PDB file as gemmi writes it, atoms N, CA and C in Angstrom:
CRYST1    1.000    1.000    1.000  90.00  90.00  90.00 P 1                      
ATOM      1  N   UNK A   1      21.800 -27.893  -8.198  1.00  0.00           N  
ATOM      2  CA  UNK A   1      22.259 -27.976  -6.819  1.00  0.00           C  
ATOM      3  C   UNK A   1      21.829 -26.722  -6.052  1.00  0.00           C  
ATOM      4  N   UNK A   2      21.870 -25.556  -6.700  1.00  0.00           N  
ATOM      5  CA  UNK A   2      21.457 -24.329  -5.995  1.00  0.00           C  
ATOM      6  C   UNK A   2      19.999 -24.406  -5.570  1.00  0.00           C  
ATOM      7  N   UNK A   3      19.165 -24.933  -6.463  1.00  0.00           N  
ATOM      8  CA  UNK A   3      17.748 -25.058  -6.130  1.00  0.00           C  
ATOM      9  C   UNK A   3      17.564 -26.029  -4.967  1.00  0.00           C  
ATOM     10  N   UNK A   4      18.318 -27.126  -4.971  1.00  0.00           N  
ATOM     11  CA  UNK A   4      18.228 -28.099  -3.886  1.00  0.00           C  
ATOM     12  C   UNK A   4      18.619 -27.457  -2.556  1.00  0.00           C  
ATOM     13  N   UNK A   5      19.663 -26.656  -2.567  1.00  0.00           N  
ATOM     14  CA  UNK A   5      20.080 -25.974  -1.336  1.00  0.00           C  
ATOM     15  C   UNK A   5      18.976 -25.024  -0.870  1.00  0.00           C  
ATOM     16  N   UNK A   6      18.373 -24.283  -1.799  1.00  0.00           N  
ATOM     17  CA  UNK A   6      17.291 -23.368  -1.435  1.00  0.00           C  
ATOM     18  C   UNK A   6      16.095 -24.132  -0.864  1.00  0.00           C  
ATOM     19  N   UNK A   7      15.798 -25.294  -1.444  1.00  0.00           N  
ATOM     20  CA  UNK A   7      14.672 -26.095  -0.980  1.00  0.00           C  
ATOM     21  C   UNK A   7      14.962 -26.786   0.350  1.00  0.00           C  
ATOM     22  N   UNK A   8      16.223 -26.865   0.735  1.00  0.00           N  
ATOM     23  CA  UNK A   8      16.573 -27.530   1.988  1.00  0.00           C  
ATOM     24  C   UNK A   8      16.414 -26.620   3.199  1.00  0.00           C  
ATOM     25  N   UNK A   9      16.184 -25.345   2.969  1.00  0.00           N  
ATOM     26  CA  UNK A   9      16.071 -24.386   4.066  1.00  0.00           C  
ATOM     27  C   UNK A   9      14.605 -24.148   4.422  1.00  0.00           C  
ATOM     28  N   UNK A  10      14.257 -24.420   5.652  1.00  0.00           N  
ATOM     29  CA  UNK A  10      12.912 -24.129   6.137  1.00  0.00           C  
ATOM     30  C   UNK A  10      12.932 -22.687   6.644  1.00  0.00           C  
ATOM     31  N   UNK A  11      12.756 -21.764   5.704  1.00  0.00           N  
ATOM     32  CA  UNK A  11      12.900 -20.339   6.032  1.00  0.00           C  
ATOM     33  C   UNK A  11      11.868 -19.863   7.049  1.00  0.00           C  
ATOM     34  N   UNK A  12      10.649 -20.397   6.989  1.00  0.00           N  
ATOM     35  CA  UNK A  12       9.623 -19.997   7.945  1.00  0.00           C  
ATOM     36  C   UNK A  12      10.029 -20.423   9.358  1.00  0.00           C  
ATOM     37  N   UNK A  13      10.514 -21.650   9.507  1.00  0.00           N  
ATOM     38  CA  UNK A  13      10.939 -22.133  10.826  1.00  0.00           C  
ATOM     39  C   UNK A  13      12.115 -21.311  11.334  1.00  0.00           C  
ATOM     40  N   UNK A  14      13.067 -21.008  10.450  1.00  0.00           N  
ATOM     41  CA  UNK A  14      14.215 -20.193  10.850  1.00  0.00           C  
ATOM     42  C   UNK A  14      13.752 -18.820  11.337  1.00  0.00           C  
ATOM     43  N   UNK A  15      12.855 -18.182  10.578  1.00  0.00           N  
ATOM     44  CA  UNK A  15      12.364 -16.861  10.965  1.00  0.00           C  
ATOM     45  C   UNK A  15      11.627 -16.921  12.299  1.00  0.00           C  
ATOM     46  N   UNK A  16      10.847 -17.975  12.494  1.00  0.00           N  
ATOM     47  CA  UNK A  16      10.108 -18.110  13.753  1.00  0.00           C  
ATOM     48  C   UNK A  16      11.045 -18.273  14.941  1.00  0.00           C  
ATOM     49  N   UNK A  17      12.105 -19.053  14.756  1.00  0.00           N  
ATOM     50  CA  UNK A  17      13.049 -19.293  15.852  1.00  0.00           C  
ATOM     51  C   UNK A  17      13.956 -18.082  16.074  1.00  0.00           C  
ATOM     52  N   UNK A  18      14.576 -17.600  14.999  1.00  0.00           N  
ATOM     53  CA  UNK A  18      15.566 -16.527  15.132  1.00  0.00           C  
ATOM     54  C   UNK A  18      14.942 -15.179  15.481  1.00  0.00           C  
ATOM     55  N   UNK A  19      13.715 -14.944  15.014  1.00  0.00           N  
ATOM     56  CA  UNK A  19      13.102 -13.627  15.200  1.00  0.00           C  
ATOM     57  C   UNK A  19      11.767 -13.705  15.930  1.00  0.00           C  
ATOM     58  N   UNK A  20      11.561 -14.777  16.663  1.00  0.00           N  
ATOM     59  CA  UNK A  20      10.349 -14.965  17.473  1.00  0.00           C  
ATOM     60  C   UNK A  20       9.066 -14.784  16.666  1.00  0.00           C  
ATOM     61  N   UNK A  21       9.099 -15.192  15.404  1.00  0.00           N  
ATOM     62  CA  UNK A  21       7.911 -15.098  14.562  1.00  0.00           C  
ATOM     63  C   UNK A  21       7.602 -13.703  14.064  1.00  0.00           C  
ATOM     64  N   UNK A  22       8.483 -12.739  14.304  1.00  0.00           N  
ATOM     65  CA  UNK A  22       8.225 -11.354  13.911  1.00  0.00           C  
ATOM     66  C   UNK A  22       8.740 -11.012  12.519  1.00  0.00           C  
ATOM     67  N   UNK A  23       9.468 -11.928  11.887  1.00  0.00           N  
ATOM     68  CA  UNK A  23      10.037 -11.653  10.568  1.00  0.00           C  
ATOM     69  C   UNK A  23       9.089 -12.129   9.474  1.00  0.00           C  
ATOM     70  N   UNK A  24       9.128 -11.426   8.363  1.00  0.00           N  
ATOM     71  CA  UNK A  24       8.359 -11.823   7.186  1.00  0.00           C  
ATOM     72  C   UNK A  24       9.307 -12.539   6.224  1.00  0.00           C  
ATOM     73  N   UNK A  25       8.905 -13.690   5.744  1.00  0.00           N  
ATOM     74  CA  UNK A  25       9.720 -14.444   4.790  1.00  0.00           C  
ATOM     75  C   UNK A  25       9.353 -13.960   3.395  1.00  0.00           C  
ATOM     76  N   UNK A  26      10.353 -13.501   2.655  1.00  0.00           N  
ATOM     77  CA  UNK A  26      10.119 -12.974   1.310  1.00  0.00           C  
ATOM     78  C   UNK A  26      11.073 -13.627   0.310  1.00  0.00           C  
ATOM     79  N   UNK A  27      10.711 -13.569  -0.953  1.00  0.00           N  
ATOM     80  CA  UNK A  27      11.540 -14.099  -2.036  1.00  0.00           C  
ATOM     81  C   UNK A  27      12.184 -12.984  -2.844  1.00  0.00           C  
ATOM     82  N   UNK A  28      12.438 -11.868  -2.213  1.00  0.00           N  
ATOM     83  CA  UNK A  28      12.976 -10.708  -2.907  1.00  0.00           C  
ATOM     84  C   UNK A  28      14.251 -10.229  -2.214  1.00  0.00           C  
ATOM     85  N   UNK A  29      15.133  -9.578  -2.974  1.00  0.00           N  
ATOM     86  CA  UNK A  29      16.324  -9.031  -2.336  1.00  0.00           C  
ATOM     87  C   UNK A  29      16.000  -7.881  -1.388  1.00  0.00           C  
ATOM     88  N   UNK A  30      14.895  -7.186  -1.629  1.00  0.00           N  
ATOM     89  CA  UNK A  30      14.449  -6.088  -0.764  1.00  0.00           C  
ATOM     90  C   UNK A  30      13.014  -6.402  -0.346  1.00  0.00           C  
ATOM     91  N   UNK A  31      12.740  -6.344   0.931  1.00  0.00           N  
ATOM     92  CA  UNK A  31      11.419  -6.693   1.455  1.00  0.00           C  
ATOM     93  C   UNK A  31      10.371  -5.648   1.088  1.00  0.00           C  
ATOM     94  N   UNK A  32       9.120  -6.078   0.935  1.00  0.00           N  
ATOM     95  CA  UNK A  32       8.039  -5.125   0.675  1.00  0.00           C  
ATOM     96  C   UNK A  32       7.990  -4.056   1.762  1.00  0.00           C  
ATOM     97  N   UNK A  33       7.718  -2.839   1.354  1.00  0.00           N  
ATOM     98  CA  UNK A  33       7.639  -1.729   2.299  1.00  0.00           C  
ATOM     99  C   UNK A  33       8.942  -0.977   2.461  1.00  0.00           C  
ATOM    100  N   UNK A  34      10.042  -1.523   1.937  1.00  0.00           N  
ATOM    101  CA  UNK A  34      11.328  -0.846   2.025  1.00  0.00           C  
ATOM    102  C   UNK A  34      11.655  -0.156   0.701  1.00  0.00           C  
ATOM    103  N   UNK A  35      12.453   0.905   0.784  1.00  0.00           N  
ATOM    104  CA  UNK A  35      12.884   1.606  -0.412  1.00  0.00           C  
ATOM    105  C   UNK A  35      13.619   0.634  -1.333  1.00  0.00           C  
ATOM    106  N   UNK A  36      13.270   0.655  -2.598  1.00  0.00           N  
ATOM    107  CA  UNK A  36      13.918  -0.217  -3.567  1.00  0.00           C  
ATOM    108  C   UNK A  36      13.166  -1.502  -3.840  1.00  0.00           C  
ATOM    109  N   UNK A  37      12.055  -1.731  -3.128  1.00  0.00           N  
ATOM    110  CA  UNK A  37      11.278  -2.944  -3.375  1.00  0.00           C  
ATOM    111  C   UNK A  37      10.675  -2.885  -4.770  1.00  0.00           C  
ATOM    112  N   UNK A  38      10.870  -3.932  -5.514  1.00  0.00           N  
ATOM    113  CA  UNK A  38      10.322  -4.025  -6.875  1.00  0.00           C  
ATOM    114  C   UNK A  38       9.843  -5.456  -7.073  1.00  0.00           C  
ATOM    115  N   UNK A  39       8.524  -5.671  -7.104  1.00  0.00           N  
ATOM    116  CA  UNK A  39       8.014  -7.029  -7.234  1.00  0.00           C  
ATOM    117  C   UNK A  39       8.491  -7.724  -8.507  1.00  0.00           C  
ATOM    118  N   UNK A  40       8.859  -6.959  -9.517  1.00  0.00           N  
ATOM    119  CA  UNK A  40       9.359  -7.559 -10.758  1.00  0.00           C  
ATOM    120  C   UNK A  40      10.717  -8.231 -10.547  1.00  0.00           C  
ATOM    121  N   UNK A  41      11.439  -7.824  -9.505  1.00  0.00           N  
ATOM    122  CA  UNK A  41      12.757  -8.417  -9.234  1.00  0.00           C  
ATOM    123  C   UNK A  41      12.673  -9.636  -8.326  1.00  0.00           C  
ATOM    124  N   UNK A  42      11.488  -9.940  -7.844  1.00  0.00           N  
ATOM    125  CA  UNK A  42      11.309 -11.106  -6.989  1.00  0.00           C  
ATOM    126  C   UNK A  42      11.322 -12.356  -7.860  1.00  0.00           C  
ATOM    127  N   UNK A  43      11.952 -13.372  -7.337  1.00  0.00           N  
ATOM    128  CA  UNK A  43      12.005 -14.635  -8.066  1.00  0.00           C  
ATOM    129  C   UNK A  43      11.386 -15.717  -7.205  1.00  0.00           C  
ATOM    130  N   UNK A  44      10.445 -16.379  -7.754  1.00  0.00           N  
ATOM    131  CA  UNK A  44       9.890 -17.530  -7.053  1.00  0.00           C  
ATOM    132  C   UNK A  44      10.286 -18.772  -7.833  1.00  0.00           C  
ATOM    133  N   UNK A  45      11.271 -19.471  -7.328  1.00  0.00           N  
ATOM    134  CA  UNK A  45      11.758 -20.673  -7.989  1.00  0.00           C  
ATOM    135  C   UNK A  45      10.978 -21.893  -7.512  1.00  0.00           C  
ATOM    136  N   UNK A  46       9.938 -21.677  -6.750  1.00  0.00           N  
ATOM    137  CA  UNK A  46       9.243 -22.805  -6.174  1.00  0.00           C  
ATOM    138  C   UNK A  46      10.119 -23.495  -5.145  1.00  0.00           C  
ATOM    139  N   UNK A  47      11.000 -22.713  -4.542  1.00  0.00           N  
ATOM    140  CA  UNK A  47      11.971 -23.269  -3.604  1.00  0.00           C  
ATOM    141  C   UNK A  47      11.395 -23.304  -2.199  1.00  0.00           C  
ATOM    142  N   UNK A  48      10.267 -23.971  -2.045  1.00  0.00           N  
ATOM    143  CA  UNK A  48       9.705 -24.146  -0.717  1.00  0.00           C  
ATOM    144  C   UNK A  48      10.385 -25.334  -0.056  1.00  0.00           C  
ATOM    145  N   UNK A  49      10.324 -25.393   1.237  1.00  0.00           N  
ATOM    146  CA  UNK A  49      10.964 -26.458   2.002  1.00  0.00           C  
ATOM    147  C   UNK A  49      10.405 -27.810   1.560  1.00  0.00           C  
ATOM    148  N   UNK A  50      11.277 -28.662   1.044  1.00  0.00           N  
ATOM    149  CA  UNK A  50      10.849 -29.956   0.512  1.00  0.00           C  
ATOM    150  C   UNK A  50      12.006 -30.955   0.585  1.00  0.00           C  
ATOM    151  N   UNK A  51      12.196 -31.618   1.729  1.00  0.00           N  
ATOM    152  CA  UNK A  51      13.323 -32.547   1.883  1.00  0.00           C  
ATOM    153  C   UNK A  51      13.341 -33.666   0.838  1.00  0.00           C  
ATOM    154  N   UNK A  52      12.187 -34.219   0.484  1.00  0.00           N  
ATOM    155  CA  UNK A  52      12.149 -35.285  -0.528  1.00  0.00           C  
ATOM    156  C   UNK A  52      12.533 -34.748  -1.900  1.00  0.00           C  
ATOM    157  N   UNK A  53      12.083 -33.539  -2.209  1.00  0.00           N  
ATOM    158  CA  UNK A  53      12.463 -32.909  -3.473  1.00  0.00           C  
ATOM    159  C   UNK A  53      13.962 -32.647  -3.534  1.00  0.00           C  
ATOM    160  N   UNK A  54      14.541 -32.278  -2.399  1.00  0.00           N  
ATOM    161  CA  UNK A  54      15.992 -32.046  -2.319  1.00  0.00           C  
ATOM    162  C   UNK A  54      16.735 -33.334  -2.636  1.00  0.00           C  
ATOM    163  N   UNK A  55      16.313 -34.424  -2.023  1.00  0.00           N  
ATOM    164  CA  UNK A  55      16.966 -35.715  -2.288  1.00  0.00           C  
ATOM    165  C   UNK A  55      16.892 -36.080  -3.767  1.00  0.00           C  
ATOM    166  N   UNK A  56      15.730 -35.853  -4.378  1.00  0.00           N  
ATOM    167  CA  UNK A  56      15.556 -36.179  -5.800  1.00  0.00           C  
ATOM    168  C   UNK A  56      16.455 -35.318  -6.680  1.00  0.00           C  
ATOM    169  N   UNK A  57      16.518 -34.020  -6.404  1.00  0.00           N  
ATOM    170  CA  UNK A  57      17.363 -33.126  -7.206  1.00  0.00           C  
ATOM    171  C   UNK A  57      18.835 -33.467  -7.052  1.00  0.00           C  
ATOM    172  N   UNK A  58      19.266 -33.754  -5.833  1.00  0.00           N  
ATOM    173  CA  UNK A  58      20.666 -34.089  -5.617  1.00  0.00           C  
ATOM    174  C   UNK A  58      21.016 -35.435  -6.259  1.00  0.00           C  
ATOM    175  N   UNK A  59      20.092 -36.383  -6.211  1.00  0.00           N  
ATOM    176  CA  UNK A  59      20.337 -37.678  -6.866  1.00  0.00           C  
ATOM    177  C   UNK A  59      20.464 -37.481  -8.375  1.00  0.00           C  
ATOM    178  N   UNK A  60      19.620 -36.616  -8.932  1.00  0.00           N  
ATOM    179  CA  UNK A  60      19.687 -36.322 -10.370  1.00  0.00           C  
ATOM    180  C   UNK A  60      21.021 -35.676 -10.732  1.00  0.00           C  
ATOM    181  N   UNK A  61      21.586 -34.897  -9.807  1.00  0.00           N  
ATOM    182  CA  UNK A  61      22.877 -34.236 -10.036  1.00  0.00           C  
ATOM    183  C   UNK A  61      24.057 -35.152  -9.726  1.00  0.00           C  
ATOM    184  N   UNK A  62      23.773 -36.379  -9.284  1.00  0.00           N  
ATOM    185  CA  UNK A  62      24.843 -37.337  -9.032  1.00  0.00           C  
ATOM    186  C   UNK A  62      25.307 -37.426  -7.594  1.00  0.00           C  
ATOM    187  N   UNK A  63      24.580 -36.799  -6.676  1.00  0.00           N  
ATOM    188  CA  UNK A  63      24.955 -36.847  -5.267  1.00  0.00           C  
ATOM    189  C   UNK A  63      24.088 -37.849  -4.530  1.00  0.00           C  
ATOM    190  N   UNK A  64      24.662 -38.495  -3.543  1.00  0.00           N  
ATOM    191  CA  UNK A  64      23.941 -39.476  -2.748  1.00  0.00           C  
ATOM    192  C   UNK A  64      24.847 -40.023  -1.666  1.00  0.00           C  
ATOM    193  N   UNK A  65      24.471 -41.153  -1.067  1.00  0.00           N  
ATOM    194  CA  UNK A  65      25.263 -41.716   0.029  1.00  0.00           C  
ATOM    195  C   UNK A  65      26.707 -42.030  -0.368  1.00  0.00           C  
ATOM    196  N   UNK A  66      26.912 -42.455  -1.607  1.00  0.00           N  
ATOM    197  CA  UNK A  66      28.272 -42.792  -2.044  1.00  0.00           C  
ATOM    198  C   UNK A  66      29.056 -41.574  -2.536  1.00  0.00           C  
ATOM    199  N   UNK A  67      28.366 -40.501  -2.833  1.00  0.00           N  
ATOM    200  CA  UNK A  67      29.001 -39.268  -3.319  1.00  0.00           C  
ATOM    201  C   UNK A  67      28.275 -38.081  -2.681  1.00  0.00           C  
ATOM    202  N   UNK A  68      28.532 -37.819  -1.382  1.00  0.00           N  
ATOM    203  CA  UNK A  68      27.805 -36.763  -0.668  1.00  0.00           C  
ATOM    204  C   UNK A  68      28.193 -35.359  -1.134  1.00  0.00           C  
ATOM    205  N   UNK A  69      27.240 -34.457  -1.018  1.00  0.00           N  
ATOM    206  CA  UNK A  69      27.477 -33.052  -1.324  1.00  0.00           C  
ATOM    207  C   UNK A  69      28.095 -32.402  -0.091  1.00  0.00           C  
ATOM    208  N   UNK A  70      29.199 -31.718  -0.263  1.00  0.00           N  
ATOM    209  CA  UNK A  70      29.851 -30.999   0.836  1.00  0.00           C  
ATOM    210  C   UNK A  70      29.746 -29.504   0.567  1.00  0.00           C  
ATOM    211  N   UNK A  71      29.260 -28.774   1.535  1.00  0.00           N  
ATOM    212  CA  UNK A  71      29.121 -27.323   1.413  1.00  0.00           C  
ATOM    213  C   UNK A  71      29.919 -26.690   2.548  1.00  0.00           C  
ATOM    214  N   UNK A  72      30.770 -25.760   2.207  1.00  0.00           N  
ATOM    215  CA  UNK A  72      31.559 -25.051   3.211  1.00  0.00           C  
ATOM    216  C   UNK A  72      31.024 -23.625   3.317  1.00  0.00           C  
ATOM    217  N   UNK A  73      30.585 -23.262   4.502  1.00  0.00           N  
ATOM    218  CA  UNK A  73      30.091 -21.907   4.742  1.00  0.00           C  
ATOM    219  C   UNK A  73      31.238 -21.073   5.293  1.00  0.00           C  
ATOM    220  N   UNK A  74      31.471 -19.951   4.674  1.00  0.00           N  
ATOM    221  CA  UNK A  74      32.530 -19.057   5.106  1.00  0.00           C  
ATOM    222  C   UNK A  74      31.932 -17.829   5.758  1.00  0.00           C  
ATOM    223  N   UNK A  75      32.558 -17.368   6.773  1.00  0.00           N  
ATOM    224  CA  UNK A  75      32.077 -16.191   7.464  1.00  0.00           C  
ATOM    225  C   UNK A  75      33.237 -15.291   7.849  1.00  0.00           C  
ATOM    226  N   UNK A  76      32.907 -14.191   8.480  1.00  0.00           N  
ATOM    227  CA  UNK A  76      33.969 -13.240   8.868  1.00  0.00           C  
ATOM    228  C   UNK A  76      34.932 -13.807   9.879  1.00  0.00           C  
TER     229      UNK A  76                                                      
END                                                                             
């Protein structure tokens, strides 16, 4: 399910809209060029934007029209 959620986010589109295309999309906790960047800590799960892949993963996990996945986002 975590991978499906990651694959459901179009990070490039979000960066383009939220930051006027000035943001770099990275798969690391610390972006390249910043103190603490370590390419060995980057994880590429192949979590590129893929709506059909998301549907397949969620169906495999037992989610679908009859049993929808509910996600609650909490904030400050």
